[in-house]
Every structure is written in structure tokens, then in C-alpha cells.
N, C-alpha and C positions, 0 to 999 in steps of 0.2 A: 389666482390666475388673470394675469394682466393683459391689456389690449398690446404692450407692447410686441407680444409673440406673433408672428405672422405664419400662418399654415402654408404649407408647400403646396397644395392645390391652389391658395390664393396668390401663390408665387408664379406658377403655371398658366393661372389666368392672365396676370400682367404680363408673362412674356410672351405672349401670342396676341395681347390688344395693344401692345407699344409700338413704337415705329424704330424698325432698324436705321443705326445710322447709316447714310448713304457712302461713306469713305469706308466703310467695312470690307465692301469689296476689292476696293485698292490695296486696302491693308493688309489683306489675305494675299494676294496675287504676290505683294511685295514679301512678303512671307516666303514665299515658294523659294526665294532668290538664296538665302542660307543654305536650305536643304538642296538644291542644285548643287552648290559649290562643294558641300560635304560629300554629296554621292560622286562628281567626277573626281576627289580626292580617294573617294573607296575603288572607284573604277579603276584610277591609275595605279592604286597599288595592289591590287589584284592581279592586274592586267599579265605582267611577267612571272607569275607563279601557276606554276603545274598544280592545277586543281580539278578533281572528278567533277564534274556537273557545277562548273564556275557559272554558267548562265543562269544556274537558278541561286546561285548566291546573288547575284546581279537582282533577279526579280523580287526576290525576297527580302533581300535587303533595300530596295527602292520601296517596296508595300510598307515594310515596316517603319522606315523614317517618315513616308507620307503619313501612316495611321498615326504616329507619334507627335506629327504636327496637327492633324484634324485632333487627337485628344485636347491638346491646349486649346483649339478654338472651340470646343464644348465647355472646356471649363471657362474660357472666355467668357462663350454665350452665357452660360449660367450666373454668372457675377455681373454681368451685364444687363441681365434680363432679356437677352435677344434671344428669344426663341427658335429664330430662323437660322441664327447662327448655328444654335446645340443640334437642329435637325440636318445642316448642311453636313457639319461635322459627322453627324452617324452617318449620313449618306456616303460620304466619302470615305468613310473607314470599309463601308461594306462594299463599294467599289472597288477599294484596293484587294478586298479578299476575294472578290468574285473574280476579278482579272487576274490575280496569282493562282487561284483555284483553276481557272481555264486553262492559264500557261502550262500547269504541271498536268494537267488532263491531256491536253493535247500534244507536248511534248516527250512524255514518259511512257 
């Protein structure tokens, strides 16, 4: 058992003791741009189709895309040992889930 092996508990402690890169927020905001472009194409291609509950496809598609982006940020935060980034990623996924659930509950 060597000293090179680091426990997960030690990693978690380092993640929340260290400082977050201040440029991380602007990088996150910039990462929304390709997601927005992809959703615009998704919207345009679904627009002419006669599909039942098309609004639901838009809401679920947006939530799925946003959640996928948040999953990337969770992995990035874990790798860079930035606990705040990981927590915010989970908060983002939870937020997307709650909004989607609320939309379905209010419109169905």
C-alpha cells in the first residue's frame, strides 16, 4: 500500500477547499452557445411536422440537452477538483428536471 493512492474522501476535501477558476463561469456561459444553436435547428426541423404534443418534445429536448451539458460540467469539475462546479452541475440537472415535471404537470 503506497502513498501514491489517494482516497476519494481526500479528493472530496480538496475539491471544496480549493479555489474555483474565476473564468469558469464565463466558460460555462459560452458553452451554452452551441447548445442554443443545436436547439434552434431542433426547433426549425420540428416546426413543419404535424406531431401530437410537439410542445412536449421541445420542453423535453431542451431539458435533455441542458442536462447533458451539465453532466459534462460535473465531469469537468470532478477532474479539475472544483467542487462548486460539480454541485452547480447537479443543481442544473435538478432545475431542468423540476421545470420539465412542472410543465408536464401544468399542461397535461
